[in-house]
C-alpha positions in Angstrom: 79.2 -83.0 -42.2 78.3 -79.3 -42.6 78.3 -77.1 -39.7 74.2 -76.8 -39.7 74.1 -80.6 -39.8 76.5 -81.7 -37.2 74.4 -79.1 -35.1 71.3 -80.5 -35.7 72.7 -83.9 -35.2 73.8 -82.5 -31.6 70.5 -81.3 -31.2 69.2 -84.5 -32.1 71.7 -86.4 -30.0 70.7 -84.4 -27.0 66.8 -84.7 -27.3 66.9 -88.3 -27.5 69.7 -88.3 -24.3 66.8 -86.2 -22.6 63.9 -88.5 -23.3 66.0 -91.3 -22.2 66.8 -90.0 -19.0 63.4 -89.0 -18.0 62.4 -92.6 -19.2 64.9 -94.0 -17.0 64.1 -91.8 -14.0 60.8 -93.0 -14.3 61.7 -96.6 -14.4 63.7 -96.0 -11.4 61.0 -94.3 -9.3 57.9 -96.4 -10.8 56.2 -92.9 -11.3 55.6 -91.0 -14.7 56.6 -87.6 -15.0 53.1 -85.9 -15.5 52.5 -82.9 -17.3 50.4 -79.9 -16.5 47.0 -81.2 -17.0 47.5 -84.7 -15.8 49.5 -83.4 -12.6 46.1 -81.2 -11.8 44.3 -84.2 -12.1 46.6 -86.4 -10.1 46.9 -83.3 -7.4 42.8 -83.4 -7.3 42.5 -87.4 -7.1 45.7 -87.3 -4.3 43.1 -84.8 -2.3 40.6 -86.7 -2.5 42.1 -90.1 -1.6 43.4 -88.5 1.3 40.4 -86.7 2.8 38.2 -89.9 2.5 41.2 -91.8 4.5 40.7 -88.6 7.0 36.8 -89.1 6.9 37.0 -93.0 7.2 39.1 -92.8 10.4 36.2 -90.5 11.6 33.8 -93.4 10.6 35.6 -95.9 12.4 35.9 -94.0 15.5 32.5 -93.3 15.1 31.6 -96.6 15.3 33.5 -97.3 18.4 31.4 -94.4 19.8 28.2 -95.8 18.7 29.1 -99.2 20.2 30.0 -97.9 23.8 26.5 -95.5 23.7 24.4 -99.0 22.9 26.5 -101.3 25.2 25.7 -98.7 28.2 22.0 -98.5 26.8 22.1 -102.3 27.0 23.2 -102.4 30.8 20.8 -99.6 31.8 18.1 -101.7 30.3 19.1 -104.8 32.3 19.3 -102.9 35.6 15.8 -101.4 34.8 14.3 -105.3 33.9 15.8 -106.2 37.3 13.9 -103.3 38.7 10.8 -104.6 37.2 11.5 -108.0 38.2 11.9 -107.2 41.4 8.5 -104.8 41.3 6.7 -108.0 40.1 8.0 -110.3 42.6 6.6 -107.6 45.3 3.4 -107.2 43.7 2.7 -110.9 45.1 1.4 -111.4 48.8 4.1 -114.3 48.7 6.6 -111.5 49.8 6.2 -110.1 53.3 7.4 -107.0 54.5 10.8 -108.2 55.2 11.1 -109.6 51.9 9.8 -106.0 50.1 12.3 -104.2 52.2 15.3 -106.3 50.9 13.7 -106.0 47.5 13.6 -101.9 47.6 17.4 -102.2 49.1 18.4 -104.0 45.6 16.1 -101.5 43.8 18.0 -98.7 45.6 21.6 -99.7 44.7 20.5 -100.4 41.0 19.4 -97.1 40.6 22.7 -95.7 42.0 24.2 -98.0 39.4 22.1 -96.5 36.6 22.9 -92.8 38.0 26.3 -93.1 39.4 28.0 -95.9 37.3 26.2 -96.4 33.9 25.2 -92.7 33.0 27.6 -90.9 35.3 30.7 -92.6 33.8 30.0 -93.5 30.2 32.3 -91.7 27.9 34.3 -91.5 24.7 37.0 -89.0 25.4 35.7 -86.5 27.5 31.9 -86.4 26.3 29.4 -88.1 28.6 27.1 -89.9 26.0 23.8 -90.2 28.3 23.5 -87.2 30.0 22.0 -85.2 27.1 25.0 -82.6 27.3 27.3 -84.0 25.1 28.5 -82.8 21.4 29.5 -80.0 19.7 26.1 -77.9 21.1 26.2 -79.8 24.3 22.6 -80.9 23.4 23.3 -84.6 23.3 23.6 -84.7 19.5 26.6 -85.6 18.3 27.8 -84.9 14.3 30.5 -87.1 12.5 32.2 -86.1 9.2 32.0 -89.4 7.0 32.6 -88.6 3.6 35.1 -86.2 1.6 32.6 -83.3 0.9 31.3 -80.6 2.8 27.9 -82.0 4.9 28.6 -85.8 4.5 27.7 -86.4 8.0 25.5 -88.7 10.2 24.2 -87.6 13.7 23.8 -89.6 16.8 20.7 -88.3 18.9 21.3 -89.0 22.4 19.5 -85.8 23.4 17.5 -87.8 25.7 18.5 -87.8 29.3 18.9 -91.5 30.9 19.4 -90.7 34.3 16.8 -92.2 36.7 14.9 -89.1 37.3 14.3 -88.6 33.6 13.5 -92.0 33.4 11.0 -92.0 36.0 12.4 -94.8 37.9 13.8 -92.7 40.8 10.1 -92.9 42.7 10.3 -96.7 42.4 9.2 -98.3 45.8 8.4 -102.1 45.8 7.8 -101.5 50.1 4.1 -102.2 49.6 1.7 -104.1 47.0 0.2 -101.2 45.4 3.8 -99.3 44.9 5.0 -102.2 43.5 2.1 -102.7 41.0 2.9 -98.9 40.4 6.8 -99.6 39.9 5.8 -101.9 37.2 4.6 -99.3 35.1 7.1 -96.9 35.8 9.7 -99.7 34.8 8.0 -99.9 31.4 7.8 -96.8 30.4 11.6 -96.2 31.0 12.4 -99.4 29.1 10.4 -97.9 26.3 12.7 -94.6 26.6 15.6 -96.7 26.5 14.8 -98.8 23.7 14.2 -95.6 21.4 17.9 -94.5 22.5 19.2 -98.2 21.2 16.7 -98.3 18.3 19.0 -94.9 17.3 22.0 -96.5 18.1 21.4 -99.2 15.8 20.5 -97.3 12.8 23.5 -94.9 13.5 25.7 -98.2 13.5 23.9 -99.6 10.5 24.6 -96.4 9.0 28.8 -95.8 9.8 29.1 -99.9 9.0 27.4 -99.0 5.6 29.5 -95.9 4.8 32.7 -97.2 5.8 32.1 -100.0 3.5 31.0 -97.5 0.7 34.2 -95.7 1.5 36.5 -98.6 1.1 35.3 -99.3 -2.3 35.7 -95.3 -3.3 39.4 -95.5 -2.1 40.5 -98.8 -3.8 38.7 -97.0 -7.1 40.5 -93.5 -6.4 43.8 -95.7 -6.0 43.5 -97.4 -9.3 43.2 -94.2 -11.1 46.0 -92.5 -9.6 47.9 -95.5 -10.1 46.8 -95.7 -13.9 47.8 -92.1 -14.3 51.1 -92.1 -12.2 52.9 -95.4 -12.5 54.8 -96.3 -15.2 53.5 -98.9 -17.6 57.2 -101.4 -17.8 55.9 -102.4 -20.6 56.2 -100.0 -22.5 59.1 -98.1 -20.9 61.7 -100.8 -21.2 61.4 -101.3 -25.3 61.0 -97.4 -25.4 64.4 -97.2 -23.2 66.1 -99.7 -25.8 64.9 -98.1 -28.8 66.2 -94.3 -27.3 69.3 -96.4 -26.8 69.9 -97.4 -30.4 69.0 -94.0 -31.4 71.4 -92.4 -29.2 74.4 -94.9 -30.6 73.2 -93.8 -34.0 73.1 -90.4 -33.6 76.4 -90.4 -31.8 78.2 -92.5 -34.4 76.8 -90.3 -37.0 78.6 -87.1 -35.0 81.3 -89.2 -34.5 81.8 -89.9 -38.5 81.0 -86.2 -39.3 84.1 -85.5 -37.0 86.4 -87.6 -38.5 85.3 -86.8 -42.1 86.2 -83.1 -41.0 89.5 -84.2 -39.7 90.5 -86.1 -42.9 89.5 -83.2 -44.8 91.6 -80.6 -42.7 94.4 -83.0 -43.4 94.4 -82.8 -47.0 94.2 -79.0 -46.7 97.6 -79.0 -44.8 
């Protein structure tokens, strides 16, 4: 074997061995070695996937946030409904002054619950939800990033305050027939405001639940695309490694034969 042929054979052997090592490494890790363009695509897919996961986590926390707000508004409605019930009962002369005084005492307790317990303690983290002061701008409007692109956000508007004074029930008095009649109307107005808040919370929750479902489908598709790009197809890789092994053995045999022939020639020349 001439020197140039031997060099060529060695070069081929090294090339085959390099390709085999790459494939063996891919099989060991389960990941393909990507080229420049493929690496750029994989990086973009990875970035999108991770950003989407963070946004979905935001959405799941936002779902809990909305459920807390809706639950508090439901409890608030229960208190006002009971106050209205007392007002209706006091609007009848089957209630005497003593009965109306007891009803008024319960009204006072329930109004205290509205302000001190429900509005005063309904929070998510450090943010109060029902006093109109929460959110980034302290205006009762809460924003949540729920997908991977800038501006993919949803807002829960709780800017309406839900304390007894804002609802107009702080002046409810059922100690007389006429006052109890007025109280019924005040309670109806308050319940309308609360129902508006619950409608906003309900729409928000529906939007969040839909977004989480969409994000999960998007994440599955992104992970599938990344898997196709990155993961080794063992059905292709294993036969290729076997073929490379055969080629490597053939190249080594050629080199060995060339060296043997050269040694024989040198022996004849001695």
